[in-house]
C-alpha positions as CSV (number, residue, x, y, z in Angstrom):
1,G,-18.5,25.0,-13.0
2,A,-16.2,26.8,-10.7
3,S,-15.9,30.4,-10.1
4,C,-12.4,30.9,-11.2
5,A,-10.5,34.1,-11.1
6,R,-7.3,34.5,-13.0
7,R,-4.4,36.7,-11.8
8,P,-3.2,39.2,-14.4
9,R,-0.1,37.8,-16.1
10,R,3.3,39.4,-15.5
11,A,5.7,39.4,-18.4
12,G,7.7,36.2,-18.4
13,A,5.6,34.7,-15.5
14,V,4.6,31.1,-15.5
15,S,1.0,30.3,-16.2
16,P,-1.0,31.7,-13.2
17,L,-2.9,29.8,-10.6
18,L,-6.6,29.2,-10.9
19,F,-8.5,30.1,-7.8
20,V,-11.1,27.6,-6.6
21,R,-13.0,29.0,-3.7
22,R,-13.8,26.5,-0.9
23,E,-17.0,28.1,0.3
24,E,-18.7,27.7,-3.1
25,P,-18.4,23.9,-3.6
26,V,-17.1,23.3,-7.0
27,T,-19.6,20.9,-8.4
28,E,-20.4,19.0,-11.5
29,R,-23.2,20.4,-13.7
30,R,-26.7,18.9,-13.5
31,G,-26.8,19.7,-9.9
32,T,-25.0,16.6,-8.6
33,E,-22.0,17.2,-6.6
34,V,-19.1,15.3,-8.1
35,G,-18.9,12.1,-6.0
36,G,-20.4,14.2,-3.2
37,G,-23.1,12.3,-1.4
38,Q,-23.2,9.8,-4.2
39,G,-21.7,7.0,-2.0
40,G,-21.8,4.3,-4.5
41,S,-20.3,6.2,-7.3
42,L,-16.9,7.8,-6.9
43,S,-17.1,8.8,-3.3
44,H,-14.9,5.9,-2.1
45,L,-12.1,7.5,-4.1
46,R,-12.8,10.9,-2.8
47,K,-10.7,12.3,0.0
48,M,-13.1,13.8,2.5
49,G,-13.4,17.5,2.1
50,S,-11.3,17.7,-1.1
51,K,-12.2,20.3,-3.6
52,Q,-13.7,19.2,-7.0
53,I,-14.2,20.8,-10.3
54,A,-16.3,20.1,-13.4
55,Q,-14.7,18.6,-16.5
56,E,-15.5,21.9,-18.4
57,T,-13.6,23.9,-15.8
58,F,-10.5,21.8,-16.5
59,D,-11.0,21.9,-20.3
60,D,-11.4,25.7,-20.2
61,A,-8.1,26.0,-18.3
62,V,-6.3,23.8,-20.8
63,Q,-7.8,25.8,-23.7
64,E,-6.8,29.1,-22.1
65,N,-3.2,27.7,-21.7
66,I,-3.2,26.9,-25.4
67,T,-4.7,30.1,-26.8
68,E,-3.5,32.7,-24.3
69,F,-0.1,31.3,-23.3
70,E,0.7,29.6,-26.6
71,M,1.5,26.2,-25.0
72,D,1.5,23.0,-27.0
73,P,-1.4,20.7,-26.0
74,E,0.6,18.3,-23.8
75,E,2.2,21.2,-21.9
76,A,-1.2,22.9,-21.5
77,V,-2.7,19.8,-19.9
78,R,0.3,19.3,-17.6
79,E,0.2,22.9,-16.5
80,A,-3.6,22.8,-15.8
81,V,-3.1,19.6,-13.7
82,Q,-0.4,21.3,-11.7
83,Q,-2.5,24.5,-11.2
84,F,-5.5,22.6,-9.8
85,E,-3.5,20.1,-7.7
86,S,-1.5,22.8,-6.1
87,Q,-4.8,24.1,-4.7
88,G,-5.8,20.7,-3.4
89,V,-8.3,19.9,-6.1
90,D,-9.0,16.2,-6.5
91,L,-8.7,15.4,-10.2
92,S,-9.3,11.6,-10.0
93,N,-12.5,11.9,-12.1
94,I,-11.2,14.4,-14.6
95,V,-10.1,13.4,-18.1
96,K,-6.6,14.9,-18.4
97,A,-6.4,15.4,-22.2
98,V,-7.1,17.9,-24.9
99,R,-10.6,17.7,-26.4
100,Q,-10.8,16.4,-30.0
101,P,-12.4,18.6,-32.7
102,A,-16.0,17.3,-33.1
103,S,-18.2,17.6,-36.1
104,E,-20.9,19.8,-34.4
105,N,-18.6,22.8,-34.4
106,G,-17.0,22.2,-31.0
107,Q,-14.6,20.0,-29.2
108,K,-15.2,16.8,-27.3
109,H,-13.1,14.2,-25.5
110,Q,-12.4,11.0,-27.4
111,I,-14.6,8.9,-25.1
112,L,-17.6,11.1,-25.9
113,L,-17.0,10.9,-29.6
114,T,-17.0,7.1,-29.3
115,L,-20.1,7.3,-27.2
116,D,-21.8,9.4,-29.9
117,S,-20.9,6.9,-32.6
118,L,-22.2,4.1,-30.5
119,G,-25.4,6.0,-29.8
120,R,-25.9,6.6,-33.6
121,A,-25.4,2.9,-34.3
122,V,-27.9,2.0,-31.6
123,A,-30.5,4.5,-32.8
124,D,-30.1,3.2,-36.4
125,S,-30.2,-0.4,-35.2
126,D,-27.0,-0.9,-37.2
127,L,-25.8,-4.1,-35.5
128,A,-22.5,-4.4,-37.3
129,E,-21.5,-0.9,-36.5
130,M,-22.8,-1.3,-33.0
131,A,-20.6,-4.3,-32.4
132,E,-17.5,-2.4,-33.5
133,Q,-18.2,0.6,-31.4
134,L,-19.0,-1.5,-28.3
135,V,-15.5,-3.0,-28.5
136,V,-13.8,0.4,-28.9
137,F,-16.0,2.0,-26.2
138,T,-15.3,-0.8,-23.7
139,D,-11.5,-0.5,-24.2
140,Q,-11.7,3.2,-23.6
141,C,-13.8,2.8,-20.5
142,K,-11.4,0.2,-19.1
143,E,-8.5,2.6,-19.5
144,Q,-9.3,4.8,-16.6
145,L,-12.1,5.8,-14.2
146,A,-12.1,9.4,-15.4
147,F,-13.2,8.2,-18.9
148,R,-16.0,6.0,-17.5
149,Y,-17.1,8.8,-15.2
150,L,-17.3,11.4,-18.0
151,A,-19.2,8.9,-20.2
152,G,-21.5,8.1,-17.3
153,Q,-22.3,11.8,-16.8
154,N,-23.1,12.0,-20.5
155,G,-25.8,9.3,-20.8
156,A,-23.6,6.2,-21.4
157,Y,-25.7,3.9,-19.3
158,S,-28.9,4.4,-21.3
159,V,-27.1,3.9,-24.6
160,V,-25.4,0.7,-23.4
161,F,-28.6,-0.6,-21.9
162,S,-30.4,-0.1,-25.2
163,A,-27.5,-1.9,-26.9
164,C,-28.0,-4.8,-24.6
165,Q,-31.7,-4.9,-25.5
166,L,-30.9,-4.6,-29.2
167,A,-28.4,-7.5,-29.0
168,S,-31.0,-9.8,-27.4
169,G,-30.9,-13.2,-29.1
170,D,-27.5,-12.7,-30.8
171,R,-25.2,-14.4,-28.4
172,N,-21.9,-12.8,-29.6
173,L,-23.4,-9.4,-29.7
174,M,-24.8,-9.8,-26.2
175,L,-21.4,-10.8,-24.9
176,K,-20.0,-7.6,-26.3
177,A,-22.8,-5.5,-24.9
178,F,-22.7,-7.0,-21.4
179,S,-18.9,-6.6,-21.4
180,T,-19.5,-2.9,-22.1
181,L,-22.1,-2.6,-19.4
182,S,-19.7,-4.1,-16.9
183,A,-17.0,-1.6,-17.9
184,V,-19.4,1.3,-17.5
185,L,-20.6,0.1,-14.0
186,D,-17.1,-0.4,-12.7
187,G,-16.8,2.2,-9.9
188,Q,-20.2,3.7,-10.8
189,P,-22.9,1.3,-9.4
190,D,-25.4,4.2,-9.1
191,L,-25.9,4.2,-12.8
192,L,-27.8,0.8,-12.8
193,D,-31.6,1.2,-12.7
194,S,-34.3,-1.4,-12.0
195,A,-34.7,-2.2,-15.7
196,G,-31.0,-3.1,-15.8
197,Q,-31.4,-5.3,-12.7
198,V,-34.3,-7.2,-14.3
199,L,-32.3,-7.6,-17.6
200,L,-29.3,-9.0,-15.7
201,L,-31.3,-11.5,-13.6
202,Q,-33.3,-12.6,-16.7
203,T,-30.1,-13.1,-18.7
204,L,-28.5,-15.2,-15.9
205,Q,-31.6,-17.3,-15.7
206,E,-32.0,-17.8,-19.5
207,Y,-28.3,-18.5,-20.2
208,R,-27.4,-20.5,-17.2
209,E,-26.0,-23.3,-19.3
210,D,-23.7,-20.9,-21.1
211,A,-20.5,-20.3,-19.2
212,E,-19.4,-17.2,-21.1
213,M,-22.8,-15.4,-20.9
214,T,-23.0,-16.4,-17.2
215,L,-19.6,-14.8,-16.6
216,A,-20.5,-11.6,-18.5
217,G,-23.7,-11.2,-16.4
218,I,-22.1,-11.9,-13.1
219,R,-19.3,-9.4,-13.7
220,C,-22.0,-6.7,-14.2
221,I,-23.8,-7.6,-11.0
222,R,-20.5,-7.6,-9.1
223,H,-19.7,-4.1,-10.2
224,A,-23.2,-3.0,-9.5
225,C,-23.1,-4.3,-5.9
226,L,-19.7,-3.1,-4.7
227,K,-20.3,-0.1,-2.4
228,H,-24.0,-0.1,-3.2
229,E,-26.2,-1.6,-0.5
230,Q,-29.5,-0.9,-2.2
231,N,-28.5,-2.7,-5.4
232,R,-27.3,-5.7,-3.2
233,Q,-30.7,-5.9,-1.5
234,D,-32.6,-5.5,-4.8
235,F,-30.6,-8.3,-6.4
236,V,-31.0,-10.6,-3.4
237,K,-34.7,-10.0,-3.4
238,G,-34.7,-10.7,-7.2
239,G,-33.2,-14.1,-6.5
240,V,-29.5,-13.6,-7.4
241,L,-28.1,-15.9,-4.7
242,P,-29.4,-19.2,-6.1
243,L,-28.2,-18.0,-9.5
244,L,-24.7,-17.5,-8.2
245,T,-24.4,-20.7,-6.3
246,G,-26.1,-22.5,-9.2
247,A,-23.4,-21.0,-11.6
248,I,-20.6,-22.4,-9.4
249,V,-22.2,-25.9,-9.5
250,Q,-23.2,-25.8,-13.2
251,H,-19.8,-24.4,-14.4
252,G,-17.6,-26.0,-11.7
253,D,-14.9,-26.6,-14.4
254,S,-14.6,-22.9,-15.3
255,A,-12.0,-21.1,-13.2
256,D,-13.3,-17.7,-14.3
257,V,-17.0,-18.5,-13.4
258,V,-16.1,-20.1,-10.0
259,R,-13.8,-17.2,-9.1
260,T,-16.2,-14.4,-10.2
261,A,-19.4,-16.0,-8.7
262,S,-17.6,-16.7,-5.4
263,S,-16.3,-13.1,-5.3
264,T,-19.8,-11.8,-6.1
265,L,-21.3,-13.9,-3.3
266,R,-18.7,-12.3,-1.0
267,V,-19.7,-8.8,-2.2
268,M,-23.3,-9.5,-1.1
269,T,-21.9,-9.8,2.5
270,F,-20.1,-6.5,2.5
271,D,-21.0,-3.5,4.5
272,D,-19.1,-1.0,2.5
273,D,-21.7,1.6,1.4
274,I,-21.0,4.8,3.5
275,R,-24.5,6.1,2.8
276,V,-26.2,3.3,4.7
277,P,-25.9,3.0,8.5
278,F,-27.0,-0.7,8.7
279,G,-26.8,-3.0,5.8
280,H,-28.1,-6.6,5.4
281,A,-24.6,-8.1,5.2
282,H,-25.3,-10.6,8.0
283,D,-28.7,-11.6,6.7
284,H,-27.2,-12.2,3.2
285,A,-24.5,-14.4,4.7
286,K,-27.1,-16.5,6.5
287,M,-29.2,-16.8,3.3
288,I,-26.2,-17.9,1.3
289,V,-25.5,-20.7,3.8
290,L,-28.9,-21.8,5.0
291,E,-31.1,-21.3,1.9
292,N,-28.5,-22.0,-0.8
293,D,-26.1,-24.5,0.7
294,G,-23.3,-22.0,0.1
295,L,-20.6,-23.7,2.3
296,R,-20.9,-27.1,0.6
297,V,-21.0,-25.5,-2.9
298,L,-17.8,-23.5,-2.3
299,I,-15.9,-26.4,-0.6
300,E,-16.9,-28.8,-3.3
301,A,-15.9,-26.3,-6.0
302,A,-12.4,-26.1,-4.4
303,K,-11.8,-29.8,-5.1
304,A,-11.7,-29.2,-8.9
305,F,-8.9,-26.5,-8.5
306,T,-6.3,-28.1,-6.3
307,D,-3.6,-26.5,-8.4
308,N,-5.2,-23.1,-9.0
309,S,-4.2,-20.9,-6.1
310,S,-6.1,-17.8,-7.4
311,V,-9.4,-19.7,-7.4
312,L,-8.7,-21.3,-4.0
313,S,-7.9,-18.1,-2.3
314,E,-11.0,-16.5,-3.7
315,L,-13.1,-19.4,-2.3
316,C,-11.2,-19.1,0.9
317,A,-12.0,-15.4,1.2
318,T,-15.7,-16.0,0.6
319,L,-15.8,-18.8,3.2
320,S,-14.3,-16.5,5.8
321,R,-17.1,-13.9,5.1
322,L,-19.6,-16.7,5.7
323,S,-18.2,-17.7,9.1
324,V,-20.7,-15.5,10.9
325,R,-22.2,-18.1,13.2
326,N,-20.8,-20.8,15.4
327,E,-22.5,-23.6,13.6
328,F,-21.3,-22.3,10.2
329,C,-17.7,-22.5,11.4
330,Q,-18.3,-26.1,12.5
331,E,-20.0,-26.9,9.2
332,I,-16.9,-25.6,7.3
333,V,-14.8,-28.1,9.2
334,D,-17.2,-31.0,8.8
335,L,-17.4,-30.5,5.0
336,G,-13.6,-30.6,4.7
337,G,-13.1,-26.9,4.4
338,L,-10.4,-26.8,7.1
339,N,-8.4,-29.5,5.4
340,F,-8.5,-27.5,2.1
341,M,-7.4,-24.3,3.9
342,V,-4.5,-26.0,5.6
343,S,-3.2,-27.7,2.4
344,L,-3.6,-24.5,0.5
345,L,-1.5,-22.7,3.1
346,A,1.2,-25.4,2.9
347,D,1.2,-25.5,-0.9
348,S,1.1,-21.7,-1.4
349,I,3.4,-20.5,1.4
350,D,5.4,-18.5,-1.1
351,H,2.4,-16.6,-2.4
352,P,1.7,-13.7,0.0
353,D,-1.8,-12.9,-1.4
354,V,-3.0,-16.5,-0.9
355,V,-1.3,-16.7,2.6
356,K,-3.1,-13.6,3.7
357,Q,-6.5,-14.9,2.6
358,V,-6.0,-18.3,4.3
359,L,-4.8,-16.8,7.6
360,S,-7.8,-14.5,7.6
361,A,-10.2,-17.4,6.9
362,I,-8.6,-19.5,9.7
363,R,-9.0,-16.6,12.1
364,A,-12.7,-16.3,11.1
365,V,-13.6,-20.0,11.6
366,A,-11.6,-20.1,14.8
367,G,-14.3,-18.0,16.4
368,N,-15.8,-21.4,17.3
369,D,-14.1,-23.0,20.3
370,D,-14.4,-26.6,19.0
371,V,-13.0,-25.5,15.7
372,K,-10.0,-24.0,17.5
373,D,-9.1,-27.6,18.6
374,A,-9.6,-29.0,15.1
375,I,-7.3,-26.3,13.7
376,V,-4.6,-27.0,16.2
377,N,-4.9,-30.8,15.9
378,A,-4.4,-30.4,12.1
379,G,-1.0,-29.0,12.8
380,T,-1.9,-25.5,11.6
381,T,-0.1,-23.5,14.2
382,D,3.3,-24.5,12.9
383,L,2.3,-23.4,9.4
384,I,1.0,-20.0,10.7
385,V,4.3,-19.4,12.5
386,L,6.2,-20.4,9.3
387,A,4.0,-18.0,7.3
388,I,4.9,-15.1,9.7
389,S,8.6,-15.9,9.7
390,H,8.6,-16.4,5.9
391,H,6.8,-13.1,5.2
392,L,8.2,-11.1,8.1
393,A,8.5,-8.0,5.9
394,N,4.7,-8.1,5.0
395,P,2.7,-6.3,7.7
396,Q,-0.7,-7.7,6.6
397,I,0.6,-11.3,6.9
398,C,2.2,-10.5,10.3
399,E,-1.1,-9.0,11.4
400,Q,-3.3,-11.9,10.2
401,G,-0.9,-14.5,11.5
402,C,-0.8,-13.0,15.0
403,A,-4.6,-12.5,14.9
404,A,-5.1,-16.2,14.0
405,L,-2.8,-17.4,16.7
406,C,-4.4,-15.0,19.1
407,M,-7.8,-16.5,18.3
408,L,-6.5,-20.1,18.7
409,A,-5.0,-19.2,22.1
410,L,-8.1,-17.6,23.5
411,R,-9.5,-19.6,26.5
412,K,-7.4,-22.6,25.4
413,P,-4.4,-23.3,27.7
414,E,-3.5,-26.5,25.9
415,N,-3.4,-24.7,22.5
416,C,-1.1,-22.1,24.2
417,N,1.3,-24.9,24.9
418,V,1.4,-25.9,21.2
419,I,1.8,-22.3,20.1
420,M,4.7,-21.7,22.5
421,E,6.4,-24.9,21.5
422,G,6.0,-24.0,17.9
423,G,7.7,-20.6,18.4
424,G,4.5,-18.5,18.1
425,A,5.5,-16.0,20.8
426,L,8.9,-15.4,19.3
427,A,7.4,-14.9,15.8
428,A,4.9,-12.3,17.2
429,L,7.7,-10.4,18.9
430,Q,9.8,-10.5,15.7
431,A,6.7,-9.1,13.8
432,M,6.5,-6.3,16.4
433,K,10.2,-5.5,15.9
434,A,9.9,-5.5,12.1
435,H,6.8,-3.2,12.0
436,P,7.0,-0.7,14.9
437,R,4.8,1.8,12.9
438,E,2.0,-0.6,12.0
439,V,-0.6,-0.3,14.8
440,A,-2.5,-3.4,13.6
441,V,0.5,-5.7,13.9
442,Q,1.4,-4.2,17.3
443,K,-2.1,-4.7,18.6
444,Q,-2.6,-8.3,17.4
445,A,0.8,-9.3,18.8
446,C,0.1,-7.8,22.2
447,M,-3.2,-9.6,22.3
448,L,-1.6,-12.9,21.4
449,I,1.1,-12.5,24.1
450,R,-1.7,-11.7,26.6
451,N,-3.7,-14.7,25.6
452,L,-0.7,-17.0,25.9
453,V,0.1,-16.0,29.5
454,S,-3.3,-15.1,31.0
455,R,-4.1,-18.7,31.9
456,S,-0.5,-20.1,31.8
457,R,1.7,-17.9,34.0
458,D,4.7,-20.3,33.4
459,F,5.1,-18.7,30.0
460,S,5.7,-15.2,31.4
461,Q,9.4,-15.8,32.1
462,P,10.4,-17.3,28.7
463,I,8.4,-14.6,26.9
464,L,10.0,-11.8,29.0
465,E,13.5,-13.3,28.2
466,M,12.7,-12.8,24.5
467,G,12.5,-9.1,25.1
468,A,8.7,-8.7,25.2
469,E,8.6,-5.9,27.9
470,N,10.5,-3.3,25.8
471,L,8.6,-4.1,22.6
472,I,5.2,-3.9,24.3
473,T,6.1,-0.7,26.2
474,E,7.3,0.9,23.0
475,A,4.0,-0.1,21.2
476,R,2.1,1.5,24.1
477,A,4.1,4.7,23.8
478,T,3.9,4.9,20.0
479,H,0.2,4.0,19.4
480,K,-2.6,5.4,21.4
481,D,-4.8,2.6,20.1
482,C,-2.5,0.0,21.7
483,D,-2.7,1.4,25.2
484,D,-5.3,-0.9,26.6
485,V,-4.1,-4.2,25.0
486,A,-0.4,-3.4,25.8
487,K,-1.2,-2.6,29.4
488,A,-3.2,-5.8,29.8
489,A,-0.3,-7.8,28.2
490,L,2.3,-6.2,30.5
491,R,0.1,-6.8,33.6
492,D,-0.5,-10.4,32.7
493,L,3.3,-10.8,32.1
494,G,3.8,-9.6,35.7
495,C,5.4,-6.3,34.8
496,K,4.8,-3.2,36.7
497,V,2.5,-1.0,34.8
498,E,1.7,2.7,35.2
499,L,-2.1,2.4,34.9
500,R,-3.6,5.5,33.2
501,E,-7.1,6.0,34.6
502,L,-9.6,5.7,31.8
503,W,-12.3,7.6,33.6
504,T,-12.4,9.3,36.9
505,G,-15.7,10.0,38.6
506,Q,-16.3,12.6,41.2
507,K,-15.1,11.8,44.7
508,G,-17.0,9.1,46.3
509,S,-18.3,7.6,43.0
510,L,-16.9,4.5,41.3
511,A,-13.7,5.2,39.4
512,Q,-12.2,2.8,36.9
């Protein structure tokens, strides 16, 4: 717990501040720093260098507010939250409630009382009671991360793992137990151990004909692999990839299975675990495509969901994570993936989330120069310009739209003609005007303008007449990160540019 000193209370003063000293890190008991180096657990929610306290420290402060300052429970909690937050303590993993009276002469938070009941049912092999408690516990875990975290710190994983084992063979009970496991692992992938990995892989294997069981197992795996590189590598070694692509083929009529399995394949290609300098994201993407026919599986799956934009944008997002090699981009086009993206963009132009996914996928596959031509020939540039204009207030769509056009224009003068005629330059400048503070939008728009004029100088004049020079100069002045791309764009537009020297050597040596 923390070393907390209280100031003596003046008459009529508000409840005093708790002092949390920075040089003694305020850590959770059992020697693990709260979300400290734990990468996969809560660290992604942690602000770097923020102070943390143990749950007991918070509970003691609440109790003190009740007993010493005669506050009612709700006020006591509010006051404690205020005290700690005013000192910059991060309370995202703290249960902000008063502990309930517990039988063993003490107090406990509700989630721990439920965990105790579940533990007793598991220990007594009381399946009916276990089923009830699993449902209650799952609902409480889903309510907020702080509840799951407190439960996880108090042995929830081993209780739930035992429940999964006890449920074996009873399908309905297994569904409940795996649903609980998924809720506990959400945001805490570190909890899963190798026995849990084996159990999940076995369950997917044995119940592969059963859509609901498949879904329950895949959800657990997805939570276990987000922000956890070691779990990803272990699952891939254990053979999870063919189970995931197999689930999409086997249950191609289930929107939930296709969406979740596709999303889990995508998680296998993430590089989001801050504890690991180099992950296997690229290798996993190659294995999904080359060993498991992933591109065909995903594109075929899309055909069953022409009216379901949430499934289609999920498939789209996964395809864009798999576009890691030139030949994969080409294969996506050959299999009809480009046509599906273009019609999805046209049909869902009013849904910003879908539009963003499709633009990002088009940008990814356009890494291949032949694919650039296929995209432009499919009439996609007009749709991209329409998406930017239609969602001009949405910075992510402006960024992805400009980035996609930028990619299509790269090294392709004839594509530049099509983009100019379709109003691409004007749309990019409108995006710059709409989002002066968004560095990503400014950067992509500058790069697009530069690509448009670098091989086609005739476009410089019309682009300058749209007011490009002022907008680009402004971006350069506002965002340090834009300096290089803005300078290059101005130079290629034929404007006079004050070149800041990037590096100056000693006299007589080569300077930039």
